[in-house]
N, CA, C and O of each residue as an XYZ file, in Angstrom:
820
protein
N      14.920     26.303     12.547
C      14.680     25.658     13.845
C      14.343     24.189     13.616
O      13.608     23.872     12.680
N      14.863     23.279     14.451
C      14.630     21.872     14.264
C      13.206     21.504     14.643
O      12.655     22.021     15.615
N      12.618     20.604     13.863
C      11.251     20.164     14.138
C      11.172     19.467     15.482
O      12.051     18.665     15.798
N      10.142     19.743     16.295
C      10.003     19.105     17.588
C       9.946     17.593     17.492
O      10.358     16.904     18.426
N       9.443     17.055     16.379
C       9.307     15.608     16.258
C      10.664     14.926     16.337
O      10.752     13.794     16.813
N      11.726     15.589     15.882
C      13.050     14.983     15.908
C      13.636     14.979     17.307
O      14.692     14.387     17.526
N      12.972     15.631     18.268
C      13.455     15.682     19.637
C      12.713     14.708     20.538
O      13.074     14.569     21.707
N      11.704     14.039     20.043
C      10.872     13.176     20.869
C      11.476     11.775     20.982
O      11.737     11.114     19.977
N      11.692     11.339     22.220
C      12.249     10.015     22.467
C      11.213      9.182     23.212
O      10.691      9.610     24.242
N      10.920      8.004     22.696
C       9.983      7.105     23.355
C      10.751      6.152     24.268
O      11.732      5.536     23.852
N      10.301      6.038     25.499
C      10.921      5.144     26.474
C       9.955      4.005     26.758
O       8.861      4.230     27.276
N      10.353      2.788     26.422
C       9.495      1.626     26.645
C      10.200      0.718     27.654
O      11.152      0.016     27.312
N       9.724      0.740     28.899
C      10.367     -0.022     29.966
C       9.335     -0.234     31.071
O       8.607      0.693     31.429
N       9.271     -1.438     31.605
C       8.275     -1.726     32.641
C       8.731     -1.261     34.036
O       7.961     -1.341     34.993
N       9.956     -0.787     34.152
C      10.484     -0.293     35.442
C      10.278      1.222     35.509
O      10.910      1.982     34.775
N       9.389      1.639     36.398
C       9.058      3.056     36.500
C      10.270      3.888     36.920
O      10.406      5.032     36.487
N      11.145      3.337     37.750
C      12.335      4.080     38.179
C      13.271      4.339     37.005
O      13.850      5.419     36.890
N      13.413      3.352     36.144
C      14.251      3.522     34.957
C      13.658      4.600     34.049
O      14.378      5.453     33.530
N      12.338      4.553     33.866
C      11.694      5.542     33.005
C      11.894      6.952     33.557
O      12.216      7.868     32.800
N      11.710      7.135     34.844
C      11.868      8.461     35.446
C      13.311      8.956     35.309
O      13.549     10.128     35.016
N      14.255      8.059     35.521
C      15.665      8.403     35.397
C      15.974      8.877     33.972
O      16.649      9.888     33.781
N      15.478      8.145     32.986
C      15.721      8.499     31.591
C      15.043      9.816     31.218
O      15.616     10.631     30.495
N      13.834     10.017     31.708
C      13.118     11.263     31.427
C      13.910     12.456     31.947
O      14.035     13.470     31.260
N      14.447     12.335     33.162
C      15.217     13.430     33.762
C      16.468     13.737     32.933
O      16.788     14.900     32.691
N      17.166     12.691     32.503
C      18.378     12.894     31.702
C      18.042     13.578     30.383
O      18.711     14.529     29.979
N      17.008     13.090     29.720
C      16.636     13.646     28.418
C      16.155     15.093     28.564
O      16.466     15.944     27.732
N      15.396     15.359     29.626
C      14.918     16.724     29.841
C      16.090     17.675     30.074
O      16.021     18.844     29.692
N      17.171     17.184     30.698
C      18.312     18.040     30.995
C      19.031     18.505     29.738
O      19.761     19.496     29.779
N      18.839     17.806     28.616
C      19.458     18.225     27.353
C      18.408     18.710     26.345
O      18.669     18.786     25.144
N      17.224     19.032     26.858
C      16.206     19.658     26.029
C      15.392     18.734     25.169
O      14.802     19.169     24.180
N      15.345     17.447     25.525
C      14.572     16.488     24.733
C      13.269     16.129     25.429
O      13.200     16.059     26.656
N      12.246     15.903     24.629
C      10.932     15.500     25.128
C      10.860     13.982     25.127
O      11.243     13.339     24.150
N      10.367     13.404     26.225
C      10.258     11.950     26.320
C       8.812     11.537     26.503
O       8.042     12.205     27.194
N       8.450     10.423     25.872
C       7.133      9.821     26.062
C       7.347      8.466     26.739
O       8.174      7.671     26.292
N       6.608      8.206     27.810
C       6.807      6.978     28.588
C       5.754      5.925     28.236
O       4.575      6.225     28.047
N       6.228      4.683     28.155
C       5.340      3.545     27.924
C       5.738      2.453     28.907
O       6.903      2.056     28.960
N       4.774      1.964     29.686
C       5.065      1.038     30.779
C       5.162     -0.414     30.336
O       5.543     -1.273     31.131
N       4.826     -0.708     29.083
C       4.879     -2.076     28.595
C       4.863     -2.081     27.074
O       4.602     -1.058     26.440
N       5.145     -3.239     26.499
C       5.066     -3.369     25.055
C       3.671     -3.140     24.558
O       3.468     -2.510     23.520
N       2.686     -3.659     25.305
C       1.290     -3.477     24.906
C       0.897     -1.999     24.923
O       0.190     -1.522     24.036
N       1.363     -1.295     25.933
C       1.070      0.129     26.044
C       1.644      0.881     24.847
O       0.983      1.750     24.279
N       2.861      0.549     24.472
C       3.503      1.196     23.330
C       2.742      0.897     22.035
O       2.479      1.810     21.253
N       2.392     -0.347     21.804
C       1.692     -0.734     20.574
C       0.307     -0.093     20.494
O      -0.192      0.185     19.404
N      -0.310      0.138     21.650
C      -1.648      0.715     21.672
C      -1.633      2.229     21.463
O      -2.487      2.763     20.756
N      -0.663      2.927     22.074
C      -0.713      4.393     22.074
C       0.234      5.069     21.086
O       0.022      6.230     20.735
N       1.262      4.378     20.637
C       2.271      5.016     19.804
C       1.704      5.444     18.456
O       0.937      4.715     17.827
N       2.093      6.636     18.030
C       1.666      7.171     16.733
C       2.901      7.435     15.869
O       3.843      8.079     16.331
N       2.913      6.951     14.623
C       4.065      7.189     13.751
C       4.193      8.657     13.370
O       3.211      9.399     13.386
N       5.398      9.065     13.031
C       5.612     10.413     12.541
C       6.092     11.401     13.588
O       6.540     12.494     13.240
N       6.010     11.041     14.866
C       6.422     11.994     15.887
C       7.544     11.500     16.765
O       7.709     11.976     17.888
N       8.328     10.540     16.267
C       9.339      9.904     17.104
C      10.731     10.092     16.525
O      10.963      9.817     15.348
N      11.669     10.569     17.366
C      13.057     10.672     16.940
C      13.774      9.349     17.095
O      14.495      8.918     16.194
N      13.577      8.692     18.248
C      14.149      7.355     18.464
C      13.396      6.688     19.606
O      12.597      7.320     20.297
N      13.666      5.395     19.793
C      12.998      4.611     20.837
C      14.047      3.960     21.722
O      14.965      3.303     21.231
N      13.907      4.145     23.031
C      14.711      3.425     24.024
C      13.864      2.251     24.491
O      12.821      2.440     25.117
N      14.313      1.042     24.186
C      13.461     -0.145     24.337
C      14.109     -1.193     25.231
O      15.177     -1.718     24.915
N      13.464     -1.489     26.337
C      13.964     -2.515     27.244
C      13.821     -3.889     26.592
O      12.810     -4.184     25.956
N      14.849     -4.725     26.758
C      14.796     -6.059     26.153
C      13.851     -6.975     26.910
O      13.026     -7.659     26.304
N      13.965     -6.992     28.227
C      13.164     -7.920     29.015
C      11.948     -7.226     29.611
O      12.066     -6.393     30.510
N      10.791     -7.581     29.099
C       9.526     -7.098     29.642
C       8.539     -8.255     29.662
O       8.637     -9.152     28.825
N       7.594     -8.262     30.589
C       6.616     -9.356     30.645
C       5.681     -9.320     29.426
O       5.381     -8.260     28.877
N       5.247    -10.480     29.038
C       4.301    -10.686     27.931
C       4.919    -10.391     26.570
O       5.234    -11.326     25.835
N       5.101     -9.137     26.214
C       5.696     -8.807     24.914
C       7.113     -8.287     25.151
O       7.294     -7.287     25.845
N       8.103     -8.946     24.589
C       9.491     -8.594     24.830
C       9.964     -7.465     23.917
O       9.303     -7.106     22.942
N      11.131     -6.917     24.266
C      11.705     -5.858     23.448
C      11.932     -6.263     22.004
O      11.535     -5.525     21.102
N      12.569     -7.430     21.742
C      12.761     -7.852     20.349
C      11.453     -8.004     19.574
O      11.406     -7.737     18.373
N      10.397     -8.432     20.259
C       9.094     -8.558     19.586
C       8.555     -7.180     19.216
O       7.991     -7.001     18.137
N       8.729     -6.207     20.109
C       8.322     -4.836     19.814
C       9.155     -4.273     18.671
O       8.640     -3.570     17.802
N      10.439     -4.585     18.681
C      11.326     -4.118     17.620
C      10.856     -4.644     16.260
O      10.819     -3.897     15.283
N      10.501     -5.921     16.202
C       9.999     -6.500     14.946
C       8.731     -5.782     14.494
O       8.567     -5.487     13.310
N       7.847     -5.506     15.430
C       6.597     -4.810     15.103
C       6.873     -3.398     14.610
O       6.264     -2.944     13.641
N       7.790     -2.703     15.276
C       8.098     -1.321     14.907
C       8.751     -1.255     13.526
O       8.506     -0.318     12.766
N       9.570     -2.237     13.206
C      10.202     -2.263     11.883
C       9.153     -2.340     10.773
O       9.354     -1.802      9.684
N       8.048     -3.002     11.048
C       6.966     -3.068     10.068
C       6.204     -1.755      9.991
O       5.756     -1.353      8.918
N       6.057     -1.085     11.136
C       5.280      0.155     11.193
C       6.065      1.355     10.683
O       5.549      2.153      9.901
N       7.321      1.482     11.129
C       8.117      2.658     10.804
C       9.593      2.283     10.851
O      10.264      2.544     11.850
N      10.107      1.674      9.784
C      11.476      1.141      9.788
C      12.568      2.199      9.924
O      13.712      1.863     10.231
N      12.236      3.469      9.699
C      13.247      4.521      9.783
C      13.532      4.994     11.206
O      14.489      5.734     11.431
N      12.710      4.573     12.167
C      12.894      5.033     13.555
C      14.020      4.230     14.211
O      13.899      3.011     14.332
N      15.113      4.877     14.638
C      16.210      4.162     15.292
C      15.786      3.624     16.665
O      15.079      4.295     17.417
N      16.228      2.414     16.971
C      15.909      1.776     18.246
C      17.194      1.501     19.014
O      18.128      0.895     18.489
N      17.228      1.955     20.263
C      18.348      1.656     21.159
C      17.822      0.718     22.237
O      16.932      1.085     23.004
N      18.374     -0.492     22.295
C      17.945     -1.445     23.305
C      18.597     -1.142     24.648
O      19.761     -0.745     24.711
N      17.831     -1.335     25.721
C      18.313     -1.201     27.080
C      18.439     -2.607     27.640
O      17.443     -3.322     27.753
N      19.648     -3.009     27.989
C      19.848     -4.407     28.364
C      20.644     -4.546     29.634
O      21.506     -3.721     29.938
N      20.346     -5.616     30.389
C      21.187     -6.021     31.494
C      22.354     -6.826     30.940
O      22.384     -7.158     29.755
N      23.301     -7.132     31.793
C      24.502     -7.840     31.335
C      24.145     -9.139     30.626
O      24.720     -9.450     29.583
N      23.207     -9.899     31.177
C      22.845    -11.199     30.608
C      22.122    -11.073     29.276
O      22.002    -12.049     28.536
N      21.639     -9.865     28.970
C      20.860     -9.670     27.743
C      21.711     -9.211     26.574
O      21.188     -9.030     25.474
N      23.009     -9.017     26.777
C      23.857     -8.476     25.712
C      23.818     -9.320     24.443
O      23.688     -8.748     23.361
N      23.923    -10.655     24.510
C      23.833    -11.450     23.262
C      22.538    -11.202     22.503
O      22.533    -11.142     21.274
N      21.436    -11.059     23.240
C      20.151    -10.769     22.588
C      20.184     -9.415     21.915
O      19.678     -9.265     20.803
N      20.777     -8.415     22.573
C      20.866     -7.075     22.003
C      21.728     -7.081     20.743
O      21.412     -6.400     19.768
N      22.813     -7.849     20.764
C      23.684     -7.930     19.590
C      22.930     -8.533     18.413
O      23.056     -8.067     17.280
N      22.156     -9.557     18.685
C      21.345    -10.172     17.604
C      20.344     -9.160     17.061
O      20.096     -9.107     15.857
N      19.770     -8.355     17.956
C      18.798     -7.345     17.519
C      19.466     -6.299     16.634
O      18.859     -5.817     15.678
N      20.698     -5.949     16.941
C      21.404     -4.972     16.105
C      21.633     -5.518     14.702
O      21.597     -4.771     13.724
N      21.867     -6.805     14.610
C      22.028     -7.419     13.292
C      20.738     -7.349     12.491
O      20.758     -7.415     11.262
N      19.619     -7.217     13.187
C      18.324     -7.102     12.523
C      17.884     -5.647     12.346
O      16.747     -5.377     11.959
N      18.800     -4.710     12.634
C      18.488     -3.320     12.340
C      18.400     -2.373     13.505
O      18.148     -1.184     13.305
N      18.601     -2.859     14.737
C      18.599     -1.934     15.889
C      19.796     -0.993     15.772
O      20.828     -1.370     15.218
N      19.665      0.214     16.285
C      20.730      1.208     16.180
C      21.877      0.912     17.140
O      23.043      1.012     16.758
N      21.555      0.546     18.393
C      22.592      0.324     19.396
C      21.949     -0.318     20.616
O      20.734     -0.508     20.659
N      22.772     -0.651     21.607
C      22.230     -1.082     22.889
C      23.061     -0.499     24.010
O      24.264     -0.287     23.859
N      22.419     -0.242     25.128
C      23.071      0.315     26.308
C      22.862     -0.623     27.481
O      21.748     -1.088     27.723
N      23.920     -0.898     28.199
C      23.822     -1.769     29.358
C      23.384     -1.000     30.597
O      23.757      0.156     30.792
N      22.595     -1.653     31.422
C      22.231     -1.115     32.729
C      23.264     -1.578     33.735
O      23.715     -2.720     33.641
N      23.673     -0.742     34.709
C      23.282      0.665     34.889
C      23.930      1.539     33.818
O      25.009      1.236     33.309
N      23.245      2.627     33.492
C      23.660      3.452     32.372
C      24.848      4.354     32.690
O      24.986      4.865     33.802
N      25.681      4.531     31.704
C      26.680      5.593     31.701
C      25.976      6.802     31.089
O      25.655      6.799     29.900
N      25.739      7.819     31.886
C      24.902      8.946     31.443
C      25.460      9.617     30.188
O      24.708      9.903     29.256
N      26.760      9.870     30.154
C      27.342     10.531     28.994
C      27.193      9.686     27.737
O      26.905     10.209     26.660
N      27.389      8.388     27.874
C      27.231      7.499     26.728
C      25.779      7.488     26.265
O      25.505      7.488     25.064
N      24.851      7.479     27.218
C      23.425      7.516     26.883
C      23.111      8.758     26.061
O      22.455      8.667     25.023
N      23.571      9.910     26.516
C      23.305     11.164     25.820
C      23.899     11.129     24.409
O      23.251     11.534     23.444
N      25.124     10.646     24.304
C      25.782     10.596     22.999
C      25.051      9.684     22.022
O      24.885     10.031     20.853
N      24.615      8.520     22.495
C      23.952      7.566     21.604
C      22.553      8.054     21.200
O      22.128      7.858     20.061
N      21.850      8.685     22.134
C      20.535      9.230     21.797
C      20.679     10.336     20.763
O      19.932     10.374     19.785
N      21.626     11.231     20.969
C      21.838     12.312     20.002
C      22.213     11.759     18.627
O      21.767     12.274     17.601
N      23.032     10.711     18.614
C      23.420     10.094     17.347
C      22.206      9.466     16.652
O      22.061      9.557     15.433
N      21.345      8.835     17.438
C      20.139      8.236     16.870
C      19.204      9.295     16.299
O      18.594      9.094     15.248
N      19.095     10.419     16.995
C      18.240     11.511     16.517
C      18.792     12.112     15.221
O      18.033     12.468     14.319
N      20.108     12.218     15.143
C      20.718     12.726     13.902
C      20.428     11.766     12.745
O      20.133     12.198     11.630
N      20.515     10.459     13.022
C      20.233      9.468     11.985
C      18.781      9.571     11.536
O      18.489      9.487     10.343
N      17.876      9.753     12.485
C      16.449      9.866     12.142
C      16.209     11.063     11.224
O      15.437     10.975     10.269
N      16.875     12.183     11.518
C      16.709     13.368     10.696
C      17.316     13.157      9.307
O      16.755     13.604      8.307
N      18.453     12.480      9.249
C      19.077     12.195      7.947
C      18.172     11.300      7.109
O      18.045     11.490      5.899
N      17.548     10.330      7.755
C      16.642      9.429      7.028
C      15.432     10.186      6.504
O      14.981      9.947      5.384
N      14.905     11.103      7.317
C      13.769     11.912      6.866
C      14.172     12.782      5.678
O      13.437     12.892      4.696
N      15.354     13.401      5.781
C      15.834     14.250      4.699
C      16.051     13.433      3.429
O      15.739     13.889      2.329
N      16.590     12.218      3.589
C      16.792     11.347      2.439
C      15.488     10.962      1.790
O      15.387     10.899      0.565
N      14.482     10.703      2.617
C      13.158     10.355      2.088
C      12.558     11.509      1.318
O      11.953     11.313      0.264
N      12.727     12.736      1.849
C      12.213     13.914      1.144
C      12.939     14.103     -0.182
O      12.329     14.490     -1.180
N      14.254     13.825     -0.192
C      15.044     13.992     -1.425
C      14.584     13.026     -2.498
O      14.486     13.393     -3.669
N      14.296     11.771     -2.100
C      13.801     10.783     -3.067
C      12.476     11.238     -3.657
O      12.243     11.112     -4.859
N      11.608     11.771     -2.797
C      10.316     12.260     -3.274
C      10.509     13.387     -4.275
O       9.863     13.408     -5.323
N      11.390     14.320     -3.959
C      11.641     15.430     -4.865
C      12.209     14.950     -6.189
O      11.851     15.479     -7.241
N      13.095     13.950     -6.151
C      13.742     13.465     -7.360
C      12.743     12.945     -8.383
O      12.835     13.292     -9.560
N      11.795     12.122     -7.960
C      10.874     11.544     -8.944
C       9.955     12.609     -9.521
O       9.563     12.513    -10.684
N       9.609     13.600     -8.755
C       8.750     14.659     -9.291
C       9.507     15.517    -10.307
O       8.928     16.008    -11.276
N      10.799     15.686    -10.070
C      11.597     16.459    -11.016
C      11.800     15.719    -12.337
O      12.119     16.326    -13.360
N      11.610     14.392    -12.298
C      11.793     13.609    -13.518
C      10.557     13.591    -14.413
O      10.600     13.067    -15.526
N       9.452     14.167    -13.925
C       8.217     14.177    -14.715
C       8.318     15.169    -15.881
O       8.953     16.217    -15.772
N       7.682     14.813    -16.987
C       7.558     15.768    -18.088
C       6.499     16.804    -17.735
O       5.768     16.643    -16.757
N       6.417     17.864    -18.528
C       5.436     18.919    -18.266
C       4.023     18.350    -18.312
O       3.177     18.703    -17.489
N       3.768     17.461    -19.284
C       2.436     16.870    -19.405
C       2.138     15.944    -18.236
O       1.020     15.935    -17.719
N       3.132     15.162    -17.816
C       2.937     14.266    -16.675
C       2.644     15.060    -15.408
O       1.860     14.632    -14.560
N       3.281     16.215    -15.291
C       3.018     17.076    -14.134
C       1.582     17.574    -14.146
O       0.940     17.647    -13.098
N       1.075     17.916    -15.321
C      -0.323     18.366    -15.443
C      -1.278     17.232    -15.083
O      -2.274     17.446    -14.392
N      -0.969     16.030    -15.553
C      -1.817     14.876    -15.235
C      -1.778     14.592    -13.737
O      -2.805     14.304    -13.122
N      -0.583     14.675    -13.160
C      -0.452     14.458    -11.715
C      -1.287     15.455    -10.932
O      -1.948     15.082     -9.963
N      -1.266     16.719    -11.338
C      -2.072     17.735    -10.660
C      -3.549     17.357    -10.689
O      -4.277     17.560     -9.717
N      -3.979     16.803    -11.828
C      -5.367     16.383    -11.942
C      -5.674     15.216    -11.019
O      -6.732     15.176    -10.390
N      -4.754     14.268    -10.936
C      -4.947     13.103    -10.071
C      -5.045     13.537     -8.611
O      -5.925     13.093     -7.875
N      -4.124     14.414     -8.206
C      -4.111     14.886     -6.813
C      -5.378     15.673     -6.488
O      -5.835     15.691     -5.345
N      -5.938     16.324     -7.508
C      -7.190     17.083     -7.308
C      -8.403     16.174     -7.264
O      -9.520     16.638     -7.035
N      -8.193     14.867     -7.483
C      -9.295     13.914     -7.404
C     -10.108     13.778     -8.687
O     -11.217     13.244     -8.669
N      -9.564     14.257     -9.790
C     -10.297     14.198    -11.059
C     -10.174     12.831    -11.712
O      -9.152     12.157    -11.575
N     -11.204     12.431    -12.412
C     -11.173     11.175    -13.155
C     -10.372     11.373    -14.435
O     -10.159     12.500    -14.882
N      -9.931     10.264    -15.015
C      -9.146     10.329    -16.253
C      -9.883     11.087    -17.350
O      -9.287     11.863    -18.097
N     -11.190     10.850    -17.435
C     -11.996     11.487    -18.470
C     -11.986     13.001    -18.306
O     -11.879     13.731    -19.291
N     -12.095     13.469    -17.089
C     -12.102     14.909    -16.813
C     -10.727     15.513    -17.080
O     -10.616     16.598    -17.651
N      -9.684     14.800    -16.664
C      -8.319     15.284    -16.914
C      -8.084     15.396    -18.417
O      -7.507     16.376    -18.888
N      -8.529     14.396    -19.162
C      -8.364     14.403    -20.623
C      -9.048     15.613    -21.246
O      -8.483     16.275    -22.117
N     -10.276     15.902    -20.792
C     -11.028     17.040    -21.329
C     -10.342     18.359    -20.974
O     -10.267     19.271    -21.798
N      -9.849     18.450    -19.755
C      -9.168     19.682    -19.319
C      -7.906     19.957    -20.136
O      -7.596     21.107    -20.448
N      -7.181     18.887    -20.480
C      -5.901     19.046    -21.154
C      -6.011     18.931    -22.681
O      -5.039     19.165    -23.398
N      -7.194     18.571    -23.165
C      -7.378     18.451    -24.604
C      -6.663     17.256    -25.205
O      -6.198     17.310    -26.343
N      -6.574     16.165    -24.431
C      -5.950     14.945    -24.919
C      -6.916     13.780    -24.723
O      -7.962     13.930    -24.091
N      -6.556     12.613    -25.274
C      -7.441     11.464    -25.152
C      -7.327     10.828    -23.771
O      -6.327     10.990    -23.071
N      -8.368     10.106    -23.403
C      -8.364      9.435    -22.114
C      -7.265      8.363    -22.069
O      -6.651      8.133    -21.027
N      -7.028      7.712    -23.220
C      -5.974      6.704    -23.268
C      -4.600      7.334    -23.015
O      -3.746      6.726    -22.370
N      -4.393      8.542    -23.520
C      -3.129      9.232    -23.290
C      -2.960      9.547    -21.806
O      -1.866      9.419    -21.255
N      -4.034      9.953    -21.177
C      -3.997     10.204    -19.736
C      -3.603      8.939    -18.989
O      -2.801      8.986    -18.056
N      -4.169      7.804    -19.402
C      -3.859      6.528    -18.752
C      -2.378      6.185    -18.914
O      -1.754      5.653    -17.996
N      -1.823      6.490    -20.082
C      -0.398      6.241    -20.327
C       0.471      7.098    -19.420
O       1.420      6.611    -18.804
N       0.131      8.386    -19.346
C       0.883      9.286    -18.464
C       0.755      8.846    -17.009
O       1.720      8.887    -16.245
N      -0.429      8.432    -16.647
C      -0.682      8.003    -15.272
C       0.179      6.786    -14.917
O       0.741      6.711    -13.824
N       0.273      5.842    -15.847
C       1.085      4.651    -15.615
C       2.552      5.025    -15.439
O       3.244      4.453    -14.596
N       3.027      5.983    -16.229
C       4.422      6.423    -16.113
C       4.671      7.128    -14.783
O       5.724      6.963    -14.167
N       3.697      7.909    -14.354
C       3.810      8.606    -13.071
C       3.896      7.596    -11.926
O       4.712      7.748    -11.017
N       3.056      6.571    -11.975
C       3.068      5.543    -10.935
C       4.405      4.828    -10.919
O       4.929      4.512     -9.851
N       4.960      4.572    -12.088
C       6.242      3.883    -12.185
C       7.371      4.743    -11.614
O       8.214      4.249    -10.865
N       7.385      6.014    -11.965
C       8.447      6.905    -11.502
C       8.379      7.146     -9.991
O       9.408      7.260     -9.325
N       7.175      7.222     -9.470
C       7.003      7.498     -8.045
C       7.215      6.274     -7.173
O       7.539      6.388     -5.991
N       7.026      5.081     -7.777
C       7.112      3.866     -6.993
C       5.893      3.652     -6.114
O       5.912      2.804     -5.221
N       4.832      4.414     -6.358
C       3.608      4.307     -5.553
C       2.893      2.991     -5.831
O       2.892      2.494     -6.957
N       2.289      2.441     -4.790
C       1.547      1.186     -4.937
C       0.085      1.405     -5.293
O      -0.598      0.483     -5.741
N      -0.386      2.610     -5.097
C      -1.793      2.936     -5.365
C      -1.923      4.433     -5.539
O      -0.984      5.183     -5.272
N      -3.083      4.865     -5.986
C      -3.326      6.298     -6.146
C      -3.279      6.994     -4.778
O      -2.791      8.118     -4.661
N      -3.789      6.314     -3.751
C      -3.766      6.888     -2.403
C      -2.312      7.101     -1.959
O      -1.974      8.134     -1.380
N      -1.464      6.114     -2.240
C      -0.042      6.237     -1.917
C       0.583      7.393     -2.684
O       1.363      8.167     -2.130
N       0.235      7.505     -3.964
C       0.765      8.583     -4.810
C       0.376      9.952     -4.263
O       1.222     10.835     -4.120
N      -0.883     10.119     -3.964
C      -1.363     11.399     -3.445
C      -0.702     11.710     -2.093
O      -0.359     12.859     -1.813
N      -0.530     10.681     -1.266
C       0.125     10.865      0.024
C       1.547     11.359     -0.144
O       2.002     12.216      0.614
N       2.261     10.820     -1.144
C       3.630     11.269     -1.398
C       3.664     12.741     -1.799
O       4.501     13.510     -1.326
N       2.744     13.114     -2.675
C       2.726     14.496     -3.173
C       2.378     15.467     -2.051
O       3.043     16.488     -1.878
N       1.346     15.149     -1.301
C       0.926     16.028     -0.209
C       2.002     16.117      0.861
O       2.269     17.190      1.402
N       2.629     14.958      1.165
C       3.655     14.911      2.187
C       4.912     15.666      1.836
O       5.665     16.080      2.718
N       5.148     15.852      0.508
C       6.370     16.542      0.085
C       6.209     18.045     -0.009
O       7.183     18.771     -0.210
N       4.964     18.516      0.138
C       4.739     19.956      0.051
C       5.139     20.628      1.349
O       4.785     20.123      2.414
N       5.850     21.726      1.317
C       6.231     22.423      2.550
C       4.998     22.971      3.255
O       4.063     23.456      2.618
N       5.016     22.884      4.575
C       3.891     23.404      5.342
C       3.902     24.915      5.322
O       4.948     25.538      5.138
N       2.722     25.508      5.515
C       2.605     26.964      5.527
C       3.288     27.553      6.741
O       3.205     26.998      7.837
N       3.961     28.672      6.552
C       4.633     29.328      7.681
C       3.666     30.257      8.387
O       4.036     30.905      9.366
C-alpha cells in the first residue's frame, strides 16, 4: 500500500476560491490536500516529510511564489513544485522551472492536465524517496564487518572508549573505523550519521 505522505498535496494560494477548487479536484482522485492562504502561512506551518508535491501560486502579497520556492529548495529540495500562473506570469514560471520547479499550470486550469501533472509530480517524489533510500542502503552495504560493529556502537550512543572495550580493540582503531564510516556515509556529523541509520530502518508492522 502506498504511504499516505506521497498522496499529500500542499496548496499555497491567497485566493480561497482557487484553493477550494483544487481541493475538490484532488479529493475526487483520492488525494489529501493541505491549504495555505499565504507564503507566510506555508513557511510557518509546513512540516517536511509529509508532502508529495506543492501547488504554488506565483503572485501573492508580501512573499511571492518564487521566494517560497527558493526557501523550499533549502528546506526540502526533493519536493516537486508546480507553479500556478496567470498568462502574464508565464515568463516567471519558466524561469522558476530552470531553477528546479517541476512544472507550471496556467489559470484557468485544464482539470485533466492538472490531474496528470500532479500525479506525475507525486510519482517523481516517490522515485526520489526510493533513490534516497537506495543510496543509504548502498553505503551501509559497503561497510566491513568491523565497521558495522563500530557503527552499531555509535548508534547506541557509546563513546569510542566503550566501543573499543566491547570489541577488544584500541580506541585509536575505533577512531579509524569511525572516520571511514563517516566518509562512506557522507554524514556531516554523528547526529547526521545516526539520523541516516535510524531513517533507513523499516518501520514496525
